[in-house]
KOLNUKOL-35963 format. One record per residue (C-alpha): residue number from 1; x negated, y, z negated. Coordinates in Angstrom, 1 decimal, padded with zeros to 4 digits, always signed. Each point is the difference from the previous one (the first is absolute). Layout:
+-----+--------+--------+--------+
!   i !     c1 !     c2 !     c3 !
+-----+--------+--------+--------+
! NUM !      X !      Y !      Z !
...
+-----+--------+--------+--------+
***
This chain:
+-----+--------+--------+--------+
!   i !     c1 !     c2 !     c3 !
+-----+--------+--------+--------+
!   1 ! -004.6 ! -017.9 ! -016.9 !
!   2 ! -001.5 ! +002.3 ! +002.4 !
!   3 ! +002.1 ! +003.6 ! +000.8 !
!   4 ! +000.5 ! -000.2 ! +003.1 !
!   5 ! -000.2 ! +003.4 ! +002.8 !
!   6 ! +001.7 ! +000.9 ! +003.3 !
!   7 ! -002.3 ! +000.9 ! +002.2 !
!   8 ! +000.6 ! +002.2 ! +003.2 !
!   9 ! -000.3 ! -002.3 ! +003.1 !
!  10 ! -002.3 ! +003.1 ! +001.5 !
!  11 ! -002.4 ! +000.2 ! -002.7 !
!  12 ! -001.0 ! -003.7 ! -000.1 !
!  13 ! -001.5 ! +000.2 ! +004.2 !
!  14 ! +003.6 ! -000.7 ! +001.2 !
!  15 ! +000.6 ! +002.4 ! +003.1 !
!  16 ! +003.7 ! +001.4 ! -000.9 !
!  17 ! -000.5 ! +003.3 ! -000.4 !
!  18 ! +002.1 ! +002.0 ! +001.8 !
!  19 ! -002.7 ! +000.5 ! +003.2 !
!  20 ! -001.2 ! -003.7 ! -000.5 !
!  21 ! -002.7 ! +000.0 ! -002.0 !
!  22 ! -001.5 ! -000.6 ! -003.4 !
!  23 ! -001.2 ! +002.2 ! -003.3 !
!  24 ! -001.9 ! -003.7 ! -001.5 !
!  25 ! -001.6 ! +001.0 ! -003.1 !
!  26 ! -000.4 ! -003.1 ! -001.1 !
!  27 ! -002.7 ! -000.1 ! -003.3 !
!  28 ! -001.1 ! -002.7 ! -002.2 !
!  29 ! +002.5 ! +000.1 ! -002.4 !
!  30 ! +003.2 ! -000.5 ! +002.8 !
!  31 ! -002.4 ! -002.7 ! +000.9 !
!  32 ! +000.4 ! -001.7 ! -003.0 !
!  33 ! +003.5 ! +000.5 ! -000.2 !
!  34 ! +001.5 ! -000.9 ! +003.3 !
!  35 ! -002.4 ! -003.4 ! -000.8 !
!  36 ! +002.1 ! +000.0 ! -003.3 !
!  37 ! +003.4 ! +000.1 ! +002.4 !
!  38 ! +000.7 ! +003.5 ! -002.4 !
!  39 ! +000.0 ! +001.9 ! +002.9 !
!  40 ! +003.6 ! +000.8 ! +001.8 !
!  41 ! -000.6 ! +001.3 ! +003.4 !
!  42 ! +002.9 ! +001.3 ! +001.7 !
!  43 ! +001.1 ! +002.8 ! +003.1 !
!  44 ! +003.6 ! +001.0 ! -001.1 !
!  45 ! -000.2 ! +002.3 ! +003.3 !
!  46 ! -000.1 ! -003.7 ! +002.2 !
!  47 ! +001.2 ! -001.9 ! -003.0 !
!  48 ! +003.8 ! +002.5 ! +001.2 !
!  49 ! -001.1 ! -000.5 ! +003.9 !
!  50 ! -002.4 ! +003.4 ! +001.0 !
!  51 ! -002.1 ! -001.1 ! +002.7 !
!  52 ! -003.7 ! -000.1 ! +000.0 !
!  53 ! -001.4 ! +003.2 ! +001.2 !
!  54 ! +002.6 ! +002.3 ! -000.2 !
!  55 ! +001.7 ! +003.6 ! -000.1 !
!  56 ! -001.8 ! +001.7 ! -003.5 !
!  57 ! +002.7 ! +001.2 ! -002.2 !
!  58 ! -000.1 ! +002.7 ! -002.3 !
!  59 ! +002.9 ! +000.6 ! -003.0 !
!  60 ! +001.2 ! +003.4 ! +000.8 !
!  61 ! +000.1 ! +002.6 ! -002.9 !
!  62 ! +000.2 ! -002.0 ! -002.5 !
!  63 ! -001.4 ! -004.2 ! -001.3 !
!  64 ! +000.4 ! -003.1 ! -000.7 !
!  65 ! +002.9 ! +001.0 ! -003.2 !
!  66 ! +002.1 ! +001.8 ! +002.4 !
!  67 ! -000.1 ! -002.5 ! +003.3 !
!  68 ! +001.3 ! -003.1 ! -003.1 !
!  69 ! +002.4 ! +002.1 ! -001.4 !
!  70 ! +001.1 ! +000.8 ! +004.3 !
!  71 ! -000.3 ! +003.5 ! -000.6 !
!  72 ! -003.2 ! +000.1 ! +002.6 !
!  73 ! -001.3 ! -001.0 ! +002.7 !
!  74 ! -002.2 ! -001.5 ! +001.8 !
!  75 ! -000.9 ! +000.4 ! +004.1 !
!  76 ! -002.1 ! -000.7 ! +002.3 !
!  77 ! -001.9 ! +001.9 ! +001.3 !
!  78 ! +002.0 ! +000.3 ! +003.2 !
!  79 ! +003.3 ! +001.4 ! -002.3 !
!  80 ! +001.5 ! -003.7 ! -000.1 !
!  81 ! +001.0 ! -000.5 ! -003.3 !
!  82 ! -001.0 ! -003.7 ! -001.6 !
!  83 ! +000.6 ! +000.9 ! -003.6 !
!  84 ! +002.8 ! -003.2 ! -000.1 !
!  85 ! -003.7 ! -002.3 ! +001.2 !
!  86 ! -002.5 ! +001.5 ! -002.6 !
!  87 ! +003.1 ! +000.1 ! -003.2 !
!  88 ! +000.1 ! -003.5 ! +001.0 !
!  89 ! -003.7 ! -001.0 ! +000.1 !
!  90 ! +000.0 ! +001.3 ! -003.5 !
!  91 ! +002.9 ! -002.3 ! -001.1 !
!  92 ! -001.8 ! -003.1 ! +002.1 !
!  93 ! -004.0 ! +001.1 ! -002.1 !
!  94 ! +002.4 ! +000.1 ! -003.5 !
!  95 ! +001.1 ! -003.5 ! +000.4 !
!  96 ! -002.9 ! -001.4 ! +001.3 !
!  97 ! -001.7 ! +001.9 ! -003.2 !
!  98 ! +002.8 ! -001.8 ! -002.6 !
!  99 ! -000.2 ! -002.9 ! +001.5 !
! 100 ! -003.8 ! -001.2 ! -000.7 !
! 101 ! +000.2 ! +001.7 ! -002.7 !
! 102 ! -002.4 ! +002.6 ! +000.5 !
! 103 ! -000.4 ! +003.1 ! -003.0 !
! 104 ! -002.0 ! +001.9 ! +002.6 !
! 105 ! -000.6 ! +001.9 ! +003.7 !
! 106 ! -002.8 ! +001.3 ! +001.8 !
! 107 ! +001.1 ! +001.2 ! +003.2 !
! 108 ! -001.1 ! +003.2 ! +001.8 !
! 109 ! -000.1 ! +003.9 ! -000.2 !
! 110 ! +001.9 ! +001.4 ! +002.5 !
! 111 ! +002.4 ! -002.5 ! +001.2 !
! 112 ! +003.4 ! +001.9 ! +000.4 !
! 113 ! +001.0 ! -004.4 ! -001.8 !
! 114 ! -003.3 ! -000.3 ! -001.8 !
! 115 ! -001.1 ! +003.8 ! -001.6 !
! 116 ! -000.9 ! +000.2 ! -003.5 !
! 117 ! -001.4 ! +003.0 ! -001.0 !
! 118 ! -000.2 ! +001.9 ! +004.2 !
! 119 ! +002.1 ! -000.1 ! +003.0 !
! 120 ! +000.8 ! +002.3 ! +003.1 !
! 121 ! +002.3 ! +002.7 ! +000.3 !
! 122 ! +001.7 ! -001.1 ! +002.3 !
! 123 ! -000.9 ! +002.8 ! +002.4 !
! 124 ! -002.2 ! -002.6 ! +001.6 !
! 125 ! -002.8 ! +002.6 ! -000.4 !
! 126 ! -002.4 ! -001.8 ! -001.7 !
! 127 ! +000.8 ! +002.0 ! -003.4 !
! 128 ! +000.9 ! -002.2 ! -003.5 !
! 129 ! +002.2 ! +000.8 ! -003.3 !
! 130 ! -000.2 ! -001.8 ! -002.4 !
! 131 ! +002.1 ! -003.4 ! -001.1 !
! 132 ! +001.2 ! -003.7 ! +001.0 !
! 133 ! +001.4 ! -001.7 ! +002.7 !
! 134 ! +003.4 ! -001.4 ! +000.1 !
! 135 ! -001.8 ! -003.9 ! -001.0 !
! 136 ! -002.2 ! +001.6 ! -002.5 !
! 137 ! +003.0 ! +001.7 ! -001.9 !
! 138 ! +002.2 ! -002.7 ! +000.6 !
! 139 ! -002.6 ! -003.1 ! -002.2 !
! 140 ! -001.9 ! +003.1 ! -003.0 !
! 141 ! +004.5 ! +000.5 ! -000.3 !
! 142 ! +000.0 ! -004.3 ! -000.3 !
! 143 ! -003.3 ! +000.7 ! -003.5 !
! 144 ! -002.4 ! -000.4 ! +003.1 !
! 145 ! -003.3 ! +000.8 ! -000.8 !
! 146 ! -001.0 ! +002.1 ! +003.9 !
! 147 ! -003.5 ! +000.6 ! +000.0 !
! 148 ! -001.1 ! +001.8 ! +003.8 !
! 149 ! -003.8 ! -001.3 ! +002.5 !
! 150 ! -001.4 ! +001.8 ! -002.0 !
! 151 ! +000.4 ! -001.0 ! -003.6 !
! 152 ! -000.9 ! -003.7 ! +000.6 !
! 153 ! -002.2 ! +001.0 ! -003.4 !
! 154 ! +001.9 ! +001.5 ! -002.3 !
! 155 ! +002.4 ! -003.2 ! +002.0 !
! 156 ! -002.8 ! -002.3 ! -000.9 !
! 157 ! -000.2 ! +001.2 ! -003.5 !
! 158 ! +003.3 ! -000.3 ! -000.6 !
! 159 ! +000.5 ! -003.7 ! +000.6 !
! 160 ! -002.7 ! -000.5 ! -001.6 !
+-----+--------+--------+--------+
***
């Protein structure tokens, strides 16, 4: 049986990012896996009912781990607390991955939801810190191996 991979919808060319754009990164292996029906294309934020476009959101002085533990907040650039919406997005990503039997995920680094190695620092100044977003945290804790969009080659090597 082919291993299934949860993939950020924005990486597949869907205009679902906070600013209404895509982050297309479709390479040969991804195209082949899509034809083999191995990809589960998913946007946690849309699944949670967030609009496109939407205001930028950052985790305040923490990472997705602290948010999912209830010890940190996520806010829009206006200061509006949207923590619960993004926690729901994380749970929905995990639910979808489990329903589909995904063993790996390919997500968009930098995102407060899907960040794998880095997220923004919560100051809305463009500075990043090491850490995972909320969905990446839950997926990783549940045994799904997570790769960032800059690690497609590593994912190909691991999958094949």
